[in-house]
ZAPALUM-963405 format. One line per 5 residues: number of its first residue (from 1); their letters; for each residue x negated, y, z of N, C-alpha, C. Coordinates in nm, 2 decimals, always signed. Layout:
<sites>
NUM) A) X Y Z X Y Z X Y Z ~ ...
</sites>
This chain:
<sites>
1) KKNWE) -9.27 +10.30 +11.25 -9.18 +10.32 +11.36 -9.24 +10.27 +11.49 ~ -9.24 +10.35 +11.59 -9.29 +10.31 +11.72 -9.17 +10.29 +11.82 ~ -9.19 +10.20 +11.91 -9.09 +10.19 +12.02 -9.14 +10.23 +12.15 ~ -9.05 +10.25 +12.25 -9.09 +10.30 +12.38 -9.17 +10.19 +12.45 ~ -9.14 +10.07 +12.43 -9.22 +9.96 +12.50 -9.36 +9.96 +12.46
6) GIVSG) -9.39 +9.98 +12.33 -9.52 +9.99 +12.29 -9.60 +10.11 +12.34 ~ -9.53 +10.22 +12.34 -9.59 +10.35 +12.39 -9.63 +10.33 +12.54 ~ -9.54 +10.28 +12.62 -9.56 +10.26 +12.76 -9.68 +10.16 +12.78 ~ -9.67 +10.05 +12.71 -9.78 +9.95 +12.72 -9.91 +10.01 +12.68 ~ -9.92 +10.09 +12.57 -10.04 +10.16 +12.53 -10.09 +10.25 +12.64
11) ILAGT) -10.01 +10.33 +12.70 -10.05 +10.42 +12.81 -10.11 +10.34 +12.92 ~ -10.04 +10.23 +12.96 -10.09 +10.15 +13.08 -10.22 +10.08 +13.04 ~ -10.23 +10.02 +12.92 -10.35 +9.96 +12.89 -10.47 +10.06 +12.87 ~ -10.44 +10.17 +12.81 -10.54 +10.27 +12.79 -10.59 +10.33 +12.93 ~ -10.49 +10.35 +13.02 -10.53 +10.40 +13.15 -10.62 +10.30 +13.22
16) AAALV) -10.58 +10.17 +13.22 -10.66 +10.07 +13.28 -10.80 +10.06 +13.23 ~ -10.81 +10.07 +13.10 -10.94 +10.06 +13.03 -11.03 +10.18 +13.07 ~ -10.97 +10.30 +13.07 -11.05 +10.42 +13.10 -11.09 +10.43 +13.25 ~ -11.02 +10.36 +13.34 -11.05 +10.36 +13.48 -11.19 +10.31 +13.51 ~ -11.25 +10.24 +13.41 -11.39 +10.20 +13.43 -11.49 +10.32 +13.43
21) AVPFA) -11.45 +10.43 +13.36 -11.54 +10.54 +13.35 -11.50 +10.67 +13.41 ~ -11.36 +10.69 +13.43 -11.31 +10.82 +13.48 -11.21 +10.79 +13.59 ~ -11.18 +10.90 +13.67 -11.07 +10.88 +13.77 -10.93 +10.86 +13.71 ~ -10.84 +10.82 +13.79 -10.71 +10.78 +13.74 -10.64 +10.90 +13.66 ~ -10.64 +11.02 +13.72 -10.57 +11.13 +13.65 -10.62 +11.15 +13.51
26) LAFVG) -10.75 +11.15 +13.50 -10.81 +11.17 +13.36 -10.78 +11.06 +13.27 ~ -10.78 +10.94 +13.32 -10.75 +10.82 +13.24 -10.61 +10.82 +13.19 ~ -10.51 +10.86 +13.28 -10.37 +10.86 +13.25 -10.34 +10.97 +13.14 ~ -10.40 +11.09 +13.16 -10.37 +11.20 +13.07 -10.44 +11.17 +12.93 ~ -10.56 +11.11 +12.93 -10.62 +11.08 +12.81 -10.54 +10.97 +12.73
31) AALAM) -10.49 +10.87 +12.81 -10.42 +10.76 +12.74 -10.28 +10.81 +12.69 ~ -10.22 +10.90 +12.77 -10.09 +10.95 +12.73 -10.10 +11.04 +12.60 ~ -10.20 +11.12 +12.60 -10.22 +11.20 +12.48 -10.26 +11.12 +12.36 ~ -10.34 +11.02 +12.38 -10.38 +10.93 +12.27 -10.26 +10.86 +12.21 ~ -10.16 +10.81 +12.30 -10.04 +10.75 +12.25 -9.95 +10.85 +12.17
36) FVEGM) -9.95 +10.97 +12.22 -9.88 +11.08 +12.14 -9.93 +11.10 +12.00 ~ -10.07 +11.11 +12.00 -10.13 +11.12 +11.87 -10.12 +11.00 +11.78 ~ -10.12 +10.88 +11.84 -10.10 +10.76 +11.77 -9.97 +10.75 +11.69 ~ -9.87 +10.81 +11.75 -9.74 +10.81 +11.69 -9.72 +10.91 +11.58 ~ -9.81 +11.00 +11.56 -9.81 +11.10 +11.45 -9.87 +11.05 +11.33
41) DISFG) -9.82 +11.09 +11.21 -9.89 +11.06 +11.09 -9.96 +11.19 +11.04 ~ -10.09 +11.18 +11.05 -10.18 +11.30 +11.01 -10.23 +11.27 +10.87 ~ -10.21 +11.37 +10.79 -10.26 +11.36 +10.65 -10.31 +11.49 +10.60 ~ -10.40 +11.48 +10.50 -10.46 +11.60 +10.43 -10.43 +11.57 +10.28 ~ -10.33 +11.64 +10.23 -10.29 +11.61 +10.09 -10.23 +11.47 +10.08
46) EWRVN) -10.29 +11.39 +10.00 -10.25 +11.25 +9.98 -10.33 +11.15 +10.07 ~ -10.43 +11.21 +10.14 -10.52 +11.12 +10.22 -10.47 +11.12 +10.37 ~ -10.43 +11.00 +10.41 -10.38 +10.98 +10.55 -10.49 +10.94 +10.64 ~ -10.50 +11.01 +10.76 -10.60 +10.98 +10.86 -10.56 +10.85 +10.93 ~ -10.66 +10.76 +10.95 -10.64 +10.64 +11.02 -10.63 +10.66 +11.17
51) DNLTV) -10.53 +10.61 +11.23 -10.51 +10.63 +11.38 -10.62 +10.56 +11.46 ~ -10.70 +10.46 +11.40 -10.81 +10.40 +11.46 -10.92 +10.50 +11.48 ~ -10.92 +10.61 +11.41 -11.02 +10.72 +11.43 -10.96 +10.82 +11.52 ~ -10.84 +10.86 +11.51 -10.79 +10.97 +11.59 -10.76 +10.94 +11.73 ~ -10.71 +10.82 +11.76 -10.68 +10.78 +11.90 -10.80 +10.78 +11.99
56) PLISG) -10.91 +10.72 +11.96 -11.03 +10.73 +12.05 -11.09 +10.86 +12.05 ~ -11.09 +10.93 +11.94 -11.15 +11.06 +11.93 -11.07 +11.16 +12.02 ~ -10.94 +11.16 +12.01 -10.86 +11.26 +12.09 -10.87 +11.22 +12.24 ~ -10.85 +11.09 +12.27 -10.86 +11.06 +12.42 -10.99 +11.09 +12.48 ~ -11.10 +11.07 +12.40 -11.23 +11.10 +12.45 -11.26 +11.25 +12.47
61) VVMMG) -11.21 +11.32 +12.37 -11.23 +11.47 +12.38 -11.15 +11.53 +12.49 ~ -11.03 +11.48 +12.51 -10.94 +11.53 +12.62 -11.00 +11.50 +12.76 ~ -11.04 +11.37 +12.77 -11.10 +11.33 +12.90 -11.23 +11.41 +12.93 ~ -11.31 +11.42 +12.83 -11.44 +11.50 +12.85 -11.41 +11.64 +12.88 ~ -11.32 +11.70 +12.81 -11.29 +11.84 +12.84 -11.23 +11.86 +12.98
66) LRLLA) -11.14 +11.78 +13.02 -11.08 +11.79 +13.15 -11.19 +11.76 +13.26 ~ -11.28 +11.67 +13.23 -11.39 +11.64 +13.33 -11.48 +11.76 +13.34 ~ -11.51 +11.83 +13.23 -11.59 +11.95 +13.24 -11.53 +12.07 +13.31 ~ -11.39 +12.08 +13.30 -11.32 +12.18 +13.37 -11.31 +12.16 +13.52 ~ -11.32 +12.04 +13.56 -11.30 +12.01 +13.70 -11.42 +12.04 +13.78
</sites>
């Protein structure tokens, strides 16, 4: 179970950390999508994907893709 305070805190912390490498808009979108994915339970059959893998992977791919499109 996730709460709104944790999601907002995660977005703010993720945005702040990503500002080291990318502009604000990319950092915010990457962090917001990462928190969305973090709240999902992804599984293949009985195998559950660890969110420690999906969160950085999704945020990095999103920010890289948006940067390439700009």
